[in-house]
Structure formats: C-alpha cells, structure tokens
ChimeraX commands (.cxc) that place a marker at each C-alpha (Angstrom):
marker #1 position 193.44,9.22,193.32 radius 0.5
marker #1 position 190.92,9.35,190.49 radius 0.5
marker #1 position 193.04,11.93,188.64 radius 0.5
marker #1 position 196.05,9.64,188.89 radius 0.5
marker #1 position 194.11,6.77,187.27 radius 0.5
marker #1 position 192.82,9.08,184.53 radius 0.5
marker #1 position 196.32,10.33,183.79 radius 0.5
marker #1 position 197.71,6.78,183.82 radius 0.5
marker #1 position 194.99,5.63,181.44 radius 0.5
marker #1 position 195.64,8.55,179.10 radius 0.5
marker #1 position 199.38,7.83,179.13 radius 0.5
marker #1 position 198.75,4.16,178.36 radius 0.5
marker #1 position 196.44,5.05,175.47 radius 0.5
marker #1 position 199.00,7.47,174.04 radius 0.5
marker #1 position 201.72,4.80,174.30 radius 0.5
marker #1 position 199.54,2.34,172.41 radius 0.5
marker #1 position 198.69,4.94,169.75 radius 0.5
marker #1 position 202.37,5.80,169.34 radius 0.5
marker #1 position 203.25,2.13,168.88 radius 0.5
marker #1 position 200.48,1.72,166.29 radius 0.5
marker #1 position 201.71,4.74,164.33 radius 0.5
marker #1 position 205.28,3.47,164.41 radius 0.5
marker #1 position 204.18,0.08,163.11 radius 0.5
marker #1 position 202.08,1.74,160.39 radius 0.5
marker #1 position 205.12,3.72,159.22 radius 0.5
marker #1 position 207.17,0.51,159.21 radius 0.5
marker #1 position 204.47,-1.11,157.08 radius 0.5
marker #1 position 204.58,1.69,154.52 radius 0.5
marker #1 position 208.38,1.55,154.42 radius 0.5
marker #1 position 208.38,-2.21,153.83 radius 0.5
marker #1 position 205.68,-1.87,151.18 radius 0.5
marker #1 position 207.77,0.74,149.35 radius 0.5
marker #1 position 210.82,-1.53,149.51 radius 0.5
marker #1 position 208.79,-4.45,148.16 radius 0.5
marker #1 position 207.35,-2.42,145.27 radius 0.5
marker #1 position 210.75,-0.96,144.38 radius 0.5
marker #1 position 212.42,-4.36,144.48 radius 0.5
marker #1 position 209.63,-5.94,142.42 radius 0.5
marker #1 position 209.85,-3.22,139.78 radius 0.5
marker #1 position 213.58,-3.94,139.48 radius 0.5
marker #1 position 213.02,-7.69,139.24 radius 0.5
marker #1 position 214.72,-8.45,142.57 radius 0.5
marker #1 position 212.73,-11.51,143.58 radius 0.5
marker #1 position 214.52,-12.36,146.84 radius 0.5
marker #1 position 214.46,-8.77,148.09 radius 0.5
marker #1 position 210.78,-8.49,147.17 radius 0.5
marker #1 position 209.97,-11.71,149.01 radius 0.5
marker #1 position 211.81,-10.67,152.19 radius 0.5
marker #1 position 210.15,-7.23,152.18 radius 0.5
marker #1 position 206.70,-8.78,151.80 radius 0.5
marker #1 position 207.43,-11.27,154.59 radius 0.5
marker #1 position 208.47,-8.40,156.91 radius 0.5
marker #1 position 205.33,-6.57,155.88 radius 0.5
marker #1 position 203.16,-9.48,157.05 radius 0.5
marker #1 position 205.04,-9.72,160.35 radius 0.5
marker #1 position 204.45,-6.03,161.06 radius 0.5
marker #1 position 200.79,-6.34,160.05 radius 0.5
marker #1 position 200.35,-9.17,162.55 radius 0.5
marker #1 position 201.92,-6.99,165.26 radius 0.5
marker #1 position 199.50,-4.18,164.43 radius 0.5
marker #1 position 196.54,-6.55,164.71 radius 0.5
marker #1 position 197.67,-7.78,168.13 radius 0.5
marker link #1:1,2 radius 0.2
marker link #1:2,3 radius 0.2
marker link #1:3,4 radius 0.2
marker link #1:4,5 radius 0.2
marker link #1:5,6 radius 0.2
marker link #1:6,7 radius 0.2
marker link #1:7,8 radius 0.2
marker link #1:8,9 radius 0.2
marker link #1:9,10 radius 0.2
marker link #1:10,11 radius 0.2
marker link #1:11,12 radius 0.2
marker link #1:12,13 radius 0.2
marker link #1:13,14 radius 0.2
marker link #1:14,15 radius 0.2
marker link #1:15,16 radius 0.2
marker link #1:16,17 radius 0.2
marker link #1:17,18 radius 0.2
marker link #1:18,19 radius 0.2
marker link #1:19,20 radius 0.2
marker link #1:20,21 radius 0.2
marker link #1:21,22 radius 0.2
marker link #1:22,23 radius 0.2
marker link #1:23,24 radius 0.2
marker link #1:24,25 radius 0.2
marker link #1:25,26 radius 0.2
marker link #1:26,27 radius 0.2
marker link #1:27,28 radius 0.2
marker link #1:28,29 radius 0.2
marker link #1:29,30 radius 0.2
marker link #1:30,31 radius 0.2
marker link #1:31,32 radius 0.2
marker link #1:32,33 radius 0.2
marker link #1:33,34 radius 0.2
marker link #1:34,35 radius 0.2
marker link #1:35,36 radius 0.2
marker link #1:36,37 radius 0.2
marker link #1:37,38 radius 0.2
marker link #1:38,39 radius 0.2
marker link #1:39,40 radius 0.2
marker link #1:40,41 radius 0.2
marker link #1:41,42 radius 0.2
marker link #1:42,43 radius 0.2
marker link #1:43,44 radius 0.2
marker link #1:44,45 radius 0.2
marker link #1:45,46 radius 0.2
marker link #1:46,47 radius 0.2
marker link #1:47,48 radius 0.2
marker link #1:48,49 radius 0.2
marker link #1:49,50 radius 0.2
marker link #1:50,51 radius 0.2
marker link #1:51,52 radius 0.2
marker link #1:52,53 radius 0.2
marker link #1:53,54 radius 0.2
marker link #1:54,55 radius 0.2
marker link #1:55,56 radius 0.2
marker link #1:56,57 radius 0.2
marker link #1:57,58 radius 0.2
marker link #1:58,59 radius 0.2
marker link #1:59,60 radius 0.2
marker link #1:60,61 radius 0.2
marker link #1:61,62 radius 0.2
view
C-alpha cells in the first residue's frame, strides 16, 4: 500500500511540474508576441498580449 501512495504522489508531482512548464512556455510566447507587437507599434495587440501574460502569471502563482 505504501508503494501505491508513493507512486501516486510522484505522479501528482509530475503532473504539477508539467503544468508549470506548460504555463512557463505560454508566458514566454505571450512575452514574445507583446515585444514584437510593441516594436511594430501595434498598441492594441501589445496590450492584449501583456494582459494574457498577467493572466498566465497568476495561474503559475496559484
């Protein structure tokens, strides 16, 4: 029974780590979009990318 709990815990930890990595990649993607849009003077696109960036950052923190 103890092995089952250890395996379950390890699986849960790996799931959480995978989710964190996915969110981190999403953050980098949104940051790149924001920087690219800003460099091209696209204010609305920059704003929406930055807003998405903050949403993802909040998810990472939770």
